[in-house]
LOTI-806602 format. One line per field, with one value per atom (N, C-alpha, C, CB): x, y, z; atom name. Coordinates in pm, whole numbers, plus 50000, padded with zeros to 5 digits. Glycine has a CB too. Layout:
REM LOTI-806602
xx: (X/...)
yy: (Y/...)
zz: (Z/...)
atome: (CA/...)
END
This chain:
REM LOTI-806602
xx: (14448/14525/14628/14594/14686/14786/14726/14845/14597/14535/14526/14398/14531/14517/14651/14443/14760/14891/14927/14998/14989/15047/15180/14951/15279/15406/15384/15512/15462/15446/15483/15530/15580/15617/15631/15749/15578/15589/15735/15513/15769/15905/15948/15920/16068/16123/16218/16195/16261/16338/16489/16307/16536/16681/16724/16720/16764/16733/16603/16848/16530/16396/16398/16329/16488/16491/16518/16597/16612/16642/16521/16759/16444/16324/16220/16266/16210/16115/16157/16103/16287/16339/16300/16492/16319/16285/16136/16328/16054/15909/15864/15837/15928/15893/15933/15962/16050/16091/15991/16234/15940/15841/15713/15810/15674/15556/15575/15529/15692/15718/15710/15855/15776/15777/15644/15892/15589/15466/15346/15438/15339/15226/15255/15192/15375/15409/15416/15309/15460/15471/15581/15499/15554/15649/15701/15585/15803/15858/15748/15970/15742/15640/15519/15597/15503/15391/15418/15369/15312/15325/15299/15229/15381/15360/15241/15489/15184/15080/15134/15027/15043/15085/15164/14962/15244/15327/15244/15407/15135/15056/14998/14944/14950/14891/14994/14831/15110/15213/15269/15326/15288/15339/15242/15364/15113/15012/15015/14872/15022/15019/15148/14997/15258/15384/15395/15503/15314/15320/15443/15314/15490/15609/15579/15730/15664/15649/15685/15734/15631/15655/15801/15565/15868/16010/16095/16061/16064/16137/16111/16096/15985/15951/16024/15799/16029/16098/16244/16086/16308/16448/16466/16503/16377/16385/16363/16281/16268/16240/16361/16115/16426/16545/16656/16595/16674/16777/16746/16788/16621/16582/16590/16440/16564/16577/16724/16517/16811/16954/17007/17033/16949/16991/16933/16949/16846/16789/16667/16891/16614/16495/16368/16487/16366/16249/16284/16189/16181/16196/16098/16171/16150/16066/16038/16133/15910/15871/15790/15789/15848/15785/15646/15872/15548/15412/15336/15415/15401/15336/15332/15408/15445/15449/15581/15335/15586/15706/15677/15752/15766/15744/15856/15731/15824/15923/16006/15854/16137/16226/16246/16361/16309/16344/16443/16402/16426/16518/16663/16476/16688/16827/16893/16835/16814/16869/16905/16769/16821/16850/16977/16732/16994/17115/17239/17108/17234/17348/17377/17324/17272/17292/17356/17158/17318/17377/17525/17304/17563/17705/17783/17722/17722/17791/17810/17714/17721/17732/17863/17615/17919/18045/18166/18043/18142/18253/18316/18203/18442/18511/18457/18664/18449/18395/18468/18404/18602/18669/18631/18819/18606/18568/18431/18567/18338/18204/18207/18108/18284/18290/18352/18369/18451/18516/18415/18631/18326/18224/18122/18152/18081/17986/18047/17942/18176/18242/18237/18388/18260/18255/18115/18298/18013/17875/17844/17778/17894/17865/17929/17912/18048/18111/18028/18257/17977/17890/17764/17853/17706/17588/17621/17537/17737/17777/17795/17907/17837/17858/17725/17948/17629/17506/17388/17467/17377/17262/17248/17273/17357/17342/17280/17476/17292/17242/17101/17335/17053/16924/16824/16945/16866/16781/16659/16861/16558/16438/16438/16308/16357/16347/16295/16255/16201/16148/16257/16032/16346/16455/16553/16529/16580/16667/16604/16693/16474/16403/16409/16257/16392/16398/16538/16356/16640/16778/16801/16879/16750/16769/16693/16721/16578/16505/16586/16367/16646/16728/16848/16774/16908/17022/16979/17081/16863/16813/16788/16684/16731/16706/16838/16627/16936/17068/17127/17164/17118/17176/17107/17165/16975/16903/16943/16755/16959/16997/17142/16979/17229/17368/17374/17454/17292/17292/17242/17206/17150/17099/17180/16953/17276/17360/17292/17407/17184/17112/17175/16959/17273/17350/17264/17470/17180/17095/17002/17012/16938/16847/16924/16770/17046/17127/17156/17258/17198/17234/17112/17294/16995/16873/16847/16752/16862/16842/16952/16838/17074/17186/17160/17318/17107/17075/16968/17027/16870/16766/16826/16656/16919/16986/17054/17089/17133/17208/17116/17312/17006/16911/16845/16804/16808/16747/16847/16698/16973/17077/17089/17213/17085/17093/16972/17103/16855/16734/16744/16609/16811/16828/16915/16887/16999/17081/16998/17194/16873/16776/16825/16748/16871/16918/16871/17076/16771/16710/16808/16589/16898/16998/17090/17080/17129/17215/17149/17250/17020/16946/16942/16803/16914/16907/17042/16859/17149/17282/17318/17388/17286/17315/17244/17276/17117/17041/17103/16896/17146/17207/17339/17231/17420/17548/17528/17632/17428/17400/17369/17284/17283/17246/17367/17134/17458/17576/17670/17649/17678/17772/17712/17820/17581/17516/17561/17368/17573/17618/17756/17620/17848/17982/17977/18075/17891/17879/17827/17786/17733/17679/17787/17566/17886/17993/18093/18066/18131/18242/18198/18325/18070/18026/18033/17884/18065/18055/17998/18195/17955/17881/17963/17836/18091/18175/18184/18316/18205/18215/18081/18263/17972/17840/17816/17730/17854/17836/17922/17870/18043/18132/18074/18272/18020/17959/17843/17911/17764/17650/17692/17560/17806/17859/17888/17987/17945/17972/17842/18055/17741/17611/17557/17511/17570/17519/17591/17533/17723/17801/17757/17953/17733/17691/17555/17686/17461/17328/17338/17233/17421/17439/17489/17538/17584/17640/17536/17763/17458/17353/17250/17285/17209/17110/17163/17067/17292/17353/17386/17478/17373/17408/17558/17345/17634/17781/17834/17841/17856/17901/18041/17898/18130/18267/18269/18353/18191/18185/18122/18107/18023/17958/18056/17836/18136/18236/18340/18304/18384/18484/18431/18524/18306/18247/18232/18111/18194/18176/18309/18114/18414/18544/18598/18644/18573/18616/18539/18594/18410/18327/18373/18179/18404/18449/18582/18461/18673/18802/18785/18893/18692/18666/18603/18575/18518/18455/18558/18344/18651/18759/18840/18851/18873/18949/18872/18984/18740/18656/18660/18511/18649/18657/18793/18630/18899/19034/19056/19139/19007/19023/18944/18981/18830/18745/18774/18604/18876/18911/18824/18904/18741/18650/18716/18544/18837/18900/18934/19022/18942/18978/18862/19078/18740/18622/18592/18501)
yy: (85520/85475/85579/85340/85647/85749/85861/85806/85893/86005/85980/86031/85854/85823/85815/85694/85825/85805/85920/85790/85887/85985/85930/86014/86018/85967/85909/86078/85806/85743/85838/85616/85926/86030/86161/85994/86271/86400/86440/86508/86508/86554/86645/86625/86623/86707/86810/86621/86903/87014/86990/87137/86871/86847/86728/86824/86750/86863/86837/86889/86941/86926/86862/87062/86907/86853/86703/86925/86660/86517/86437/86493/86495/86428/86417/86501/86521/86518/86414/86657/86407/86305/86166/86317/86143/86012/85985/86006/86088/86070/86039/86195/86103/86075/85932/86175/85890/85751/85655/85726/85694/85612/85601/85669/85712/85709/85608/85849/85611/85522/85376/85552/85343/85204/85165/85180/85253/85221/85205/85328/85282/85272/85176/85409/85118/85023/85087/84913/85214/85281/85216/85431/85204/85142/85244/85023/85203/85291/85337/85219/85468/85526/85578/85425/85543/85595/85741/85510/85820/85963/85991/86044/86079/86123/86219/86189/86239/86341/86478/86345/86569/86703/86771/86788/86869/86939/87000/87048/87076/87131/87023/87218/86916/86806/86741/86701/86708/86641/86732/86593/86859/86953/86965/87091/86967/86978/86856/86995/86738/86617/86598/86496/86647/86639/86750/86645/86853/86963/87050/86912/87063/87144/87243/87055/87343/87440/87381/87562/87442/87388/87404/87457/87509/87527/87415/87664/87375/87264/87134/87249/87113/86992/86990/86983/87106/87111/87073/87251/87122/87089/86939/87165/86879/86734/86658/86691/86703/86637/86649/86697/86766/86784/86688/86928/86671/86578/86437/86583/86396/86261/86244/86231/86351/86343/86328/86468/86404/86394/86255/86501/86194/86058/85951/86031/85993/85897/85825/85798/85869/85804/85854/85828/85983/86044/86108/86149/86128/86193/86309/86092/86432/86551/86583/86672/86580/86611/86740/86495/86845/86975/86968/87078/87023/87026/86897/87064/86795/86665/86617/86562/86628/86584/86517/86489/86454/86385/86236/86438/86158/86014/85933/85979/85810/85717/85661/85602/85653/85599/85450/85671/85389/85248/85227/85197/85124/85100/85085/84978/85014/84993/85124/84896/85217/85346/85426/85425/85416/85485/85430/85472/85297/85238/85287/85085/85293/85341/85486/85324/85568/85709/85726/85784/85643/85652/85619/85557/85519/85484/85595/85352/85655/85761/85885/85798/85905/86021/86020/86026/85901/85889/85885/85765/85885/85876/86012/85818/86012/86136/86191/86113/86325/86390/86348/86541/86343/86302/86163/86309/86072/85936/85935/85845/86009/86016/86085/86090/86195/86270/86187/86399/86105/86021/85927/85941/85871/85781/85860/85704/85975/86056/86099/86180/86133/86174/86062/86213/85939/85825/85810/85695/85831/85821/85931/85828/86051/86162/86141/86294/86082/86050/85945/86000/85846/85745/85809/85637/85902/85974/86049/86073/86115/86193/86104/86268/85980/85889/85833/85773/85816/85747/85840/85649/85950/86040/86093/86156/86130/86180/86077/86223/85949/85843/85799/85725/85838/85788/85897/85700/86019/86128/86148/86258/86213/86251/86403/86203/86451/86596/86665/86627/86602/86660/86674/86575/86576/86583/86694/86448/86713/86824/86957/86820/86970/87094/87115/87089/87008/87019/87058/86887/87006/87044/87192/86959/87243/87386/87473/87417/87427/87501/87506/87437/87394/87390/87482/87247/87488/87578/87723/87557/87759/87896/87927/87917/87832/87853/87872/87735/87789/87802/87940/87692/87986/88116/88228/88143/88220/88322/88324/88299/88208/88201/88246/88059/88217/88263/88415/88201/88474/88620/88690/88660/88627/88688/88647/88649/88555/88511/88416/88629/88353/88258/88119/88254/88090/87966/87843/87968/87851/87736/87701/87764/87802/87778/87729/87906/87781/87734/87585/87813/87543/87403/87313/87382/87359/87281/87265/87348/87376/87369/87286/87510/87298/87219/87069/87260/87035/86895/86845/86878/86931/86894/86871/87002/86957/86942/86806/87054/86771/86646/86524/86641/86538/86427/86403/86455/86510/86495/86433/86632/86475/86417/86267/86487/86230/86087/86012/86069/86074/86010/85994/86093/86089/86081/85964/86211/85916/85798/85671/85788/85681/85571/85448/85532/85474/85365/85397/85350/85323/85354/85338/85265/85242/85223/85344/85094/85394/85512/85632/85545/85649/85761/85748/85768/85629/85608/85634/85466/85582/85604/85752/85524/85820/85963/86039/86019/86006/86077/86061/86027/85939/85915/85992/85765/85988/86059/86210/86022/86259/86402/86451/86436/86378/86420/86417/86332/86324/86314/86433/86184/86482/86591/86730/86575/86741/86872/86963/86854/86913/87003/87062/86929/86982/87032/87137/86917/87118/87215/87349/87162/87344/87468/87548/87436/87479/87546/87613/87446/87544/87593/87673/87477/87667/87732/87884/87689/87948/88094/88130/88162/88256/88296/88280/88440/88318/88308/88164/88363/88072/87931/87877/87849/87927/87883/87923/87941/88045/88090/88009/88239/87976/87894/87755/87886/87698/87566/87567/87518/87674/87680/87693/87797/87759/87764/87622/87850/87539/87399/87323/87330/87356/87292/87317/87343/87441/87475/87396/87625/87384/87306/87160/87318/87108/86969/86946/86930/87037/87021/87024/87132/87115/87120/86986/87232/86926/86797/86686/86762/86687/86585/86597/86598/86721/86741/86697/86888/86722/86686/86538/86766/86464/86323/86300/86256/86399/86393/86349/86532/86219/86166/86214/86014/86224/86268/86410/86259/86498/86637/86644/86724/86560/86558/86513/86466/86412/86364/86473/86235/86539/86646/86759/86703/86800/86906/86861/86948/86736/86683/86678/86544/86631/86624/86762/86551/86860/86996/87049/87090/87020/87062/86994/87030/86866/86792/86846/86643/86880/86934/87066/86955/87148/87275/87251/87364/87151/87120/87069/87016/86985/86938/87056/86838/87149/87268/87350/87354/87357/87431/87367/87438/87234/87165/87186/87015/87178/87193/87334/87158/87433/87572/87600/87668/87529/87551/87459/87536/87375/87282/87160/87351/87140/87027/86894/87049/86897/86771/86684/86798/86741/86661/86624/86731/86658/86633/86486/86708)
zz: (74627/74743/74784/74714/74685/74715/74800/74587/74773/74844/74994/74788/75039/75181/75252/75197/75178/75240/75333/75133/75446/75538/75585/75660/75611/75664/75803/75669/75839/75970/76081/75979/76055/76152/76077/76228/76131/76063/76046/76140/75935/75918/76032/75785/76083/76189/76129/76295/76207/76154/76156/76232/76189/76201/76117/76346/75994/75907/75833/75806/75802/75746/75607/75738/75522/75386/75387/75302/75472/75481/75527/75576/75620/75667/75557/75788/75476/75365/75262/75299/75235/75143/75193/75129/75323/75380/75368/75528/75388/75380/75237/75430/75139/75000/74964/74904/75012/74990/75055/75047/75171/75241/75159/75380/75096/75010/74898/74952/74837/74723/74765/74661/74876/74921/74986/75018/75070/75142/75052/75242/74945/74853/74739/74798/74739/74633/74496/74630/74491/74362/74278/74381/74150/74059/73958/73986/73883/73781/73687/73702/73665/73578/73652/73480/73781/73860/73896/73987/73896/73926/74073/73839/74131/74269/74275/74326/74393/74407/74366/74552/74338/74298/74410/74260/74373/74471/74584/74402/74556/74667/74757/74612/74697/74772/74864/74677/74808/74886/74995/74794/74964/75064/75181/75001/75149/75256/75347/75195/75288/75370/75450/75281/75397/75472/75576/75377/75561/75655/75638/75794/75512/75485/75374/75447/75360/75254/75118/75281/75014/74880/74839/74779/74885/74849/74909/74897/75033/75096/75021/75244/74984/74908/74774/74887/74707/74577/74592/74516/74698/74720/74739/74842/74818/74840/74710/74945/74630/74502/74409/74435/74409/74325/74365/74332/74497/74545/74498/74699/74510/74470/74318/74517/74244/74099/74060/74031/74128/74100/74134/74178/74237/74277/74185/74421/74092/73999/74050/73963/74164/74220/74152/74372/74118/74058/73924/74152/73844/73714/73709/73596/73699/73693/73547/73765/73509/73372/73373/73308/73316/73317/73253/73245/73324/73273/73288/73132/73345/73357/73502/73272/73572/73711/73744/73739/73861/73907/73913/74046/73855/73838/73902/73690/73938/73993/73878/74074/73900/73797/73816/73800/73715/73723/73837/73590/73922/74034/73991/74108/73880/73840/73803/73723/73747/73710/73836/73624/73939/74064/74127/74162/74123/74180/74107/74173/73975/73899/73931/73748/73941/73972/74109/73967/74205/74339/74336/74435/74256/74246/74176/74169/74074/74003/74090/73878/74187/74274/74351/74371/74374/74447/74355/74534/74224/74128/74105/73994/74061/74029/73898/74019/73890/73772/73644/73788/73641/73517/73470/73534/73564/73527/73460/73651/73518/73462/73326/73557/73318/73193/73081/73213/73114/73013/72948/73076/73030/72976/72893/73090/72944/72868/72735/72949/72734/72610/72507/72638/72552/72460/72402/72532/72486/72438/72338/72557/72362/72272/72136/72333/72133/72004/71931/72025/72004/71943/71887/72046/71962/71914/71785/72021/71784/71666/71543/71694/71564/71451/71397/71493/71485/71444/71417/71549/71490/71473/71330/71569/71262/71125/71030/71071/71063/70976/71011/70983/71131/71178/71215/71296/71214/71264/71176/71272/71235/71161/71143/71233/71052/71032/71158/70913/71227/71351/71456/71406/71464/71561/71526/71568/71399/71358/71398/71205/71374/71412/71563/71365/71640/71787/71833/71853/71766/71799/71774/71718/71663/71633/71734/71490/71778/71882/72011/71908/72048/72169/72157/72198/72037/72014/72033/71873/71978/71995/72142/71913/72213/72356/72432/72415/72399/72464/72438/72412/72314/72281/72359/72130/72368/72444/72590/72432/72651/72792/72812/72846/72714/72724/72717/72612/72632/72617/72742/72498/72814/72938/73060/72958/73041/73152/73248/73228/73204/73289/73273/73253/73357/73343/73370/73437/73472/73505/73389/73631/73332/73219/73097/73184/73078/72966/72980/72957/73099/73119/73100/73258/73140/73116/72966/73184/72891/72746/72679/72685/72731/72680/72701/72748/72817/72845/72749/72991/72722/72626/72488/72619/72448/72318/72307/72298/72408/72402/72412/72513/72487/72495/72359/72602/72290/72157/72060/72103/72070/71984/72010/72006/72139/72174/72120/72326/72128/72075/71923/72111/71858/71713/71673/71659/71765/71738/71739/71841/71784/71779/71856/71634/71980/72067/72208/72061/72257/72386/72502/72409/72494/72600/72607/72577/72492/72487/72553/72342/72529/72588/72740/72531/72791/72936/73002/72968/72943/73000/72999/72922/72890/72883/72994/72747/73019/73121/73259/73123/73292/73423/73435/73445/73330/73333/73338/73210/73267/73269/73410/73176/73480/73615/73708/73670/73686/73770/73749/73743/73625/73593/73611/73452/73614/73614/73729/73621/73853/73961/73935/74093/73878/73848/73738/73808/73640/73532/73584/73423/73677/73735/73805/73832/73861/73936/73842/74026/73733/73650/73529/73605/73491/73368/73378/73334/73265/73257/73120/73280/73105/72986/72859/73000/72863/72743/72696/72771/72790/72754/72704/72874/72760/72714/72569/72804/72534/72397/72301/72385/72344/72261/72243/72323/72350/72341/72243/72479/72245/72155/72010/72193/71985/71848/71799/71842/71887/71852/71828/71962/71905/71887/71746/71993/71701/71568/71459/71542/71472/71376/71378/71406/71499/71513/71448/71661/71468/71408/71256/71457/71204/71058/71005/71020/71077/71035/71044/71119/71153/71169/71058/71307/71028/70923/70787/70917/70762/70634/70622/70613/70733/70731/70728/70614/70776/70772/70908/70733/70925/71054/71088/71052/70990/71018/71073/70890/71011/71059/71197/70960/71222/71353/71461/71351/71431/71528/71553/71477/71448/71463/71552/71324/71529/71611/71756/71555/71775/71911/71985/71906/71920/71986/72021/71896/71935/71967/72088/71845/72092/72205/72334/72178/72327/72445/72496/72414/72404/72446/72521/72323/72475/72543/72679/72457/72690/72818/72918/72800/72873/72960/73012/72886/72923/72964/73066/72842/73049/73143/73281/73093/73287/73416/73481/73396/73402/73458/73510/73353/73436/73481/73607/73371/73622/73739/73854/73701/73838/73946/73949/74076/73844/73844/73816/73745/73761/73722/73839/73642/73958/74074/74161/74154/74114/74199/74207/74146)
atome: (N/CA/C/CB/N/CA/C/CB/N/CA/C/CB/N/CA/C/CB/N/CA/C/CB/N/CA/C/CB/N/CA/C/CB/N/CA/C/CB/N/CA/C/CB/N/CA/C/CB/N/CA/C/CB/N/CA/C/CB/N/CA/C/CB/N/CA/C/CB/N/CA/C/CB/N/CA/C/CB/N/CA/C/CB/N/CA/C/CB/N/CA/C/CB/N/CA/C/CB/N/CA/C/CB/N/CA/C/CB/N/CA/C/CB/N/CA/C/CB/N/CA/C/CB/N/CA/C/CB/N/CA/C/CB/N/CA/C/CB/N/CA/C/CB/N/CA/C/CB/N/CA/C/CB/N/CA/C/CB/N/CA/C/CB/N/CA/C/CB/N/CA/C/CB/N/CA/C/CB/N/CA/C/CB/N/CA/C/CB/N/CA/C/CB/N/CA/C/CB/N/CA/C/CB/N/CA/C/CB/N/CA/C/CB/N/CA/C/CB/N/CA/C/CB/N/CA/C/CB/N/CA/C/CB/N/CA/C/CB/N/CA/C/CB/N/CA/C/CB/N/CA/C/CB/N/CA/C/CB/N/CA/C/CB/N/CA/C/CB/N/CA/C/CB/N/CA/C/CB/N/CA/C/CB/N/CA/C/CB/N/CA/C/CB/N/CA/C/CB/N/CA/C/CB/N/CA/C/CB/N/CA/C/CB/N/CA/C/CB/N/CA/C/CB/N/CA/C/CB/N/CA/C/CB/N/CA/C/CB/N/CA/C/CB/N/CA/C/CB/N/CA/C/CB/N/CA/C/CB/N/CA/C/CB/N/CA/C/CB/N/CA/C/CB/N/CA/C/CB/N/CA/C/CB/N/CA/C/CB/N/CA/C/CB/N/CA/C/CB/N/CA/C/CB/N/CA/C/CB/N/CA/C/CB/N/CA/C/CB/N/CA/C/CB/N/CA/C/CB/N/CA/C/CB/N/CA/C/CB/N/CA/C/CB/N/CA/C/CB/N/CA/C/CB/N/CA/C/CB/N/CA/C/CB/N/CA/C/CB/N/CA/C/CB/N/CA/C/CB/N/CA/C/CB/N/CA/C/CB/N/CA/C/CB/N/CA/C/CB/N/CA/C/CB/N/CA/C/CB/N/CA/C/CB/N/CA/C/CB/N/CA/C/CB/N/CA/C/CB/N/CA/C/CB/N/CA/C/CB/N/CA/C/CB/N/CA/C/CB/N/CA/C/CB/N/CA/C/CB/N/CA/C/CB/N/CA/C/CB/N/CA/C/CB/N/CA/C/CB/N/CA/C/CB/N/CA/C/CB/N/CA/C/CB/N/CA/C/CB/N/CA/C/CB/N/CA/C/CB/N/CA/C/CB/N/CA/C/CB/N/CA/C/CB/N/CA/C/CB/N/CA/C/CB/N/CA/C/CB/N/CA/C/CB/N/CA/C/CB/N/CA/C/CB/N/CA/C/CB/N/CA/C/CB/N/CA/C/CB/N/CA/C/CB/N/CA/C/CB/N/CA/C/CB/N/CA/C/CB/N/CA/C/CB/N/CA/C/CB/N/CA/C/CB/N/CA/C/CB/N/CA/C/CB/N/CA/C/CB/N/CA/C/CB/N/CA/C/CB/N/CA/C/CB/N/CA/C/CB/N/CA/C/CB/N/CA/C/CB/N/CA/C/CB/N/CA/C/CB/N/CA/C/CB/N/CA/C/CB/N/CA/C/CB/N/CA/C/CB/N/CA/C/CB/N/CA/C/CB/N/CA/C/CB/N/CA/C/CB/N/CA/C/CB/N/CA/C/CB/N/CA/C/CB/N/CA/C/CB/N/CA/C/CB/N/CA/C/CB/N/CA/C/CB/N/CA/C/CB/N/CA/C/CB/N/CA/C/CB/N/CA/C/CB/N/CA/C/CB/N/CA/C/CB/N/CA/C/CB/N/CA/C/CB/N/CA/C/CB/N/CA/C/CB/N/CA/C/CB/N/CA/C/CB/N/CA/C/CB/N/CA/C/CB/N/CA/C/CB/N/CA/C/CB/N/CA/C/CB/N/CA/C/CB/N/CA/C/CB/N/CA/C/CB/N/CA/C/CB/N/CA/C/CB/N/CA/C/CB/N/CA/C/CB/N/CA/C/CB/N/CA/C/CB/N/CA/C/CB/N/CA/C/CB/N/CA/C/CB/N/CA/C/CB/N/CA/C/CB/N/CA/C/CB/N/CA/C/CB/N/CA/C/CB/N/CA/C/CB/N/CA/C/CB/N/CA/C/CB/N/CA/C/CB/N/CA/C/CB/N/CA/C/CB/N/CA/C/CB/N/CA/C/CB/N/CA/C/CB/N/CA/C/CB/N/CA/C/CB/N/CA/C/CB/N/CA/C/CB/N/CA/C/CB/N/CA/C/CB/N/CA/C/CB/N/CA/C/CB/N/CA/C/CB/N/CA/C/CB/N/CA/C/CB/N/CA/C/CB/N/CA/C/CB/N/CA/C/CB/N/CA/C/CB/N/CA/C/CB/N/CA/C/CB/N/CA/C/CB/N/CA/C/CB/N/CA/C/CB/N/CA/C/CB/N/CA/C/CB/N/CA/C/CB/N/CA/C/CB)
END
């Protein structure tokens, strides 16, 4: 059924990305797509919308940031749960310090529980994410670093073995990511990764107190980064 879908009106150029966003939303509602359903492939969807793939990617990124879609590398783009999209939309209007305060509380909870519930595979995945972060920091690729950093924190949340915690973290992460891209610099990224290594050591050792201490130190540095970059008033 998806293969037969066409937008009711072709995307116009004022502004094009917004029109593509509206058309993708129309696809979701018009075809009755539900949470977990996959969108057509990027080339297929771009062809039917009559737009370039770069424009489509931008529209998809906006919808992913809004919590409407979930981009899974190597798999495709999927529809998210409606309640998650609603929460993401509300968070988009929230001040950065308010969102960060909630994420900080979640990260401390993760630090307390992950050392007691983690698996060996999760520890290995955390160390891989740390190595990836270090490599991106050394090359100065801030965008790639933040993606690897997000993967690190998501794995840590999964190690806490609480599905609600993981979902909340994902929504908060997407809300804060644009601000992080603005204020991040290479020196701070390398420092953050040092904290990551300490945190992984604590999680592997089952030392919740050490994990909480490392997390709080990392959070304090992140707050200072936002304040120095003017993010605290966003």
